[in-house]
C-alpha positions in Angstrom: 117.1 99.6 71.6 114.8 100.4 74.6 115.5 103.6 76.4 117.0 103.0 79.8 115.5 104.8 82.9 117.6 107.5 84.5 118.3 105.5 87.6 119.5 102.5 85.6 121.8 104.8 83.6 123.3 106.2 86.8 124.0 102.6 88.0 125.7 101.8 84.7 127.8 104.9 85.0 128.8 104.1 88.6 129.9 100.6 87.7 131.9 101.9 84.7 133.6 104.5 86.8 134.4 102.0 89.5 135.9 99.5 87.1 138.1 102.2 85.5 139.2 103.6 88.9 140.1 100.1 90.1 142.5 99.9 87.1 143.7 103.5 87.3 147.4 102.7 88.0 147.5 99.9 85.4 146.1 102.2 82.8 148.6 104.9 83.7 151.5 102.4 83.6 150.3 101.2 80.1 150.2 104.7 78.8 153.7 105.4 80.1 155.0 102.1 78.6 153.7 103.0 75.2 155.0 106.5 75.5 158.5 105.0 76.3 158.3 102.8 73.1 157.4 105.2 70.3 156.8 103.4 66.9 156.1 104.8 63.5 153.1 103.9 61.4 152.7 100.2 60.6 155.6 99.4 62.9 153.7 99.5 66.2 154.5 95.9 67.1 155.3 96.6 70.8 152.4 98.9 71.4 149.9 96.8 69.6 151.0 93.7 71.5 150.9 95.6 74.8 147.3 96.8 74.3 146.1 93.4 73.0 147.7 91.8 76.0 146.1 94.2 78.4 142.6 93.4 77.0 143.3 89.7 77.1 144.4 89.9 80.7 141.0 91.4 81.4 139.3 88.4 79.8 138.3 90.2 76.7 138.6 88.3 73.4 141.1 89.8 71.0 141.7 89.2 67.3 145.3 90.2 66.5 146.3 91.2 63.0 142.8 92.3 62.2 142.1 93.1 58.5 145.5 91.6 57.6 147.4 94.4 59.3 150.0 93.0 61.7 149.7 95.8 64.2 145.9 96.1 64.2 143.5 94.3 66.5 139.8 94.0 67.2 138.5 93.0 70.6 134.8 92.1 71.2 132.7 92.7 74.3 129.3 91.0 73.7 126.3 92.5 75.5 123.9 90.4 77.5 120.9 92.6 77.0 119.7 91.2 73.7 120.0 92.6 70.2 121.3 96.1 69.7 123.9 98.3 67.9 127.6 97.6 67.6 129.6 100.4 69.0 133.3 100.7 68.2 135.9 102.4 70.4 139.1 103.3 68.5 142.6 103.1 69.9 145.6 104.8 68.2 149.2 104.2 69.2 151.6 105.3 66.5 154.1 108.0 67.1 155.8 110.8 65.1 159.3 110.7 63.6 162.0 112.1 65.8 159.7 113.5 68.6 157.8 110.3 69.6 154.3 110.7 71.1 154.0 114.4 70.5 150.3 114.0 69.6 149.5 111.9 72.7 148.4 108.7 71.0 149.5 106.8 74.1 146.7 108.7 75.9 144.3 107.8 73.2 145.2 104.1 73.6 144.8 104.4 77.4 141.4 106.0 77.1 140.2 103.2 74.8 141.4 100.6 77.3 139.6 102.4 80.1 136.4 102.6 78.0 136.7 98.8 77.4 136.8 98.2 81.1 133.8 100.4 81.7 131.8 98.6 79.0 132.9 95.2 80.2 131.6 96.1 83.8 128.1 96.6 82.4 128.1 94.1 79.5 125.5 91.8 80.9 123.0 94.6 81.1 123.7 96.2 77.7 122.1 95.3 74.4 124.2 94.8 71.3 128.0 94.6 71.6 131.1 96.8 71.9 134.3 96.4 69.9 137.7 97.9 70.6 139.6 98.4 67.3 143.3 99.0 67.4 144.0 101.3 64.4 147.6 101.7 63.4 149.1 104.3 61.2 147.1 107.4 62.0 150.0 109.6 61.4 149.8 109.7 57.6 149.6 106.0 57.0 145.9 105.7 56.4 145.5 102.8 58.7 141.7 103.2 59.3 141.1 103.3 55.5 142.9 100.0 55.1 140.9 98.5 58.0 137.7 99.9 56.5 138.5 98.3 53.1 139.3 95.0 54.8 135.9 94.9 56.4 137.0 95.4 60.0 134.3 98.1 60.5 131.6 95.9 58.9 128.5 95.8 61.1 129.7 98.8 63.2 126.9 101.3 63.8 128.9 104.1 65.4 132.5 104.7 66.4 133.9 106.7 69.4 137.3 108.1 69.7 139.2 110.7 71.7 142.2 113.0 71.4 144.1 114.9 74.1 144.7 118.6 73.8 146.2 121.5 75.8 145.2 125.1 76.2 148.1 126.0 73.9 145.9 124.7 71.0 143.0 127.0 71.8 142.2 130.1 69.8 142.2 132.7 72.7 140.3 135.3 70.7 137.2 133.2 70.1 137.3 130.4 72.6 137.0 130.8 76.4 139.7 129.1 78.6 138.7 125.5 79.2 136.8 125.1 75.9 138.2 122.8 73.3 138.4 123.6 69.6 139.6 121.4 66.8 141.4 122.9 63.8 140.3 121.9 60.3 143.1 120.4 58.1 143.7 120.8 54.4 146.6 119.0 52.8 148.5 120.2 49.7 151.2 118.5 47.6 153.3 120.7 45.4 155.4 119.1 42.6 157.8 121.2 40.6 159.3 119.9 37.4 162.7 121.1 36.1 165.4 119.7 33.8 168.1 117.4 34.9 171.8 118.4 34.3 175.2 118.0 36.0 175.6 121.0 38.2 179.4 121.2 37.6 179.8 120.0 34.0 176.8 121.8 32.4 174.9 124.0 34.9 173.5 126.1 32.2 171.6 123.2 30.7 169.6 122.4 33.9 166.6 123.8 35.6 166.7 123.0 39.3 163.2 122.1 40.7 164.5 122.4 44.2 165.0 126.1 43.8 161.2 126.5 43.3 160.4 124.5 46.4 162.8 126.7 48.5 161.2 129.8 47.2 157.8 128.4 48.1 159.0 127.8 51.7 160.3 131.3 52.0 157.0 132.6 50.6 155.1 130.7 53.2 157.4 132.1 56.0 156.6 135.6 54.8 152.9 134.8 54.7 152.8 133.7 58.4 153.1 137.3 59.6 149.6 138.0 58.0 147.9 134.9 59.3 145.4 134.9 62.2 146.4 133.4 65.5 144.3 130.3 65.0 146.0 129.3 61.7 148.9 126.8 61.4 150.8 126.0 58.3 153.4 123.2 58.2 155.4 121.7 55.4 158.2 119.2 54.6 160.2 118.5 51.5 159.6 114.9 50.6 161.8 114.8 47.5 164.7 117.1 47.6 167.3 115.1 45.6 170.1 112.8 46.6 173.2 114.4 45.1 174.4 118.0 45.5 176.1 118.1 42.1 172.9 117.5 40.1 170.1 119.9 39.1 166.8 118.2 40.1 164.3 117.3 37.4 161.6 117.1 40.1 161.1 118.3 43.7 158.1 117.7 46.0 156.7 119.5 49.0 153.8 118.2 51.2 152.1 120.8 53.4 149.1 121.2 55.7 147.0 124.2 56.6 145.0 124.0 59.8 142.5 126.9 60.3 139.9 127.1 63.0 137.3 128.3 60.4 136.9 128.0 56.7 137.7 131.7 56.1 140.8 131.7 58.3 143.2 131.3 55.4 141.5 133.9 53.2 
């Protein structure tokens, strides 16, 4: 790809900004619409359709159900400047259980749509092509992995994405106000094995695995008072039993540690 002169770059940026500003309200409305319809991973039928429909309304060709996933899509913006790289812009739009769009995926989706408009405004002058990939199931569902395995990213030279943040996610002791930091994330799955027994008829014969998980939770709570300000630890019991009158033969906890640096948890 030939290097564009500075003046040409400025013209491209101006056209992109103008196209995005012209659709400013439509983009805001789309974000609010998705925010009002939170959907869990692989269930994002409303959001996926709304985003694909938005791109189609802008005369951008969209393949719905990309990679065999019903709530995925891939839109293509061909460049008119000859051969060049394929750049992918990623859109996320799934929500969290109970709290909805707490991670702001509606904003990620809006940003991807804005990027598509900016690229489309300059497509005739740009080499290569741009694709907008709608990636479902970011919140624990592994959507991008399934799309990768299905070949949706085949031929893509680079991907671009974004994520909103607030100053409440900053580490105030090491980052100046206005600077953005991302926390590393390490996942753990703890599985305790006990011995099944009826809790009323033969409690002495059982070993309740749930007790071990509860003790782990209380231990983590005690640990928090010794953690640095930039460390977060979260956990959920994914298998805590179904009946109160049975000692569990197995109990499972899934947790995440999110430190700013590698040594934060040490």
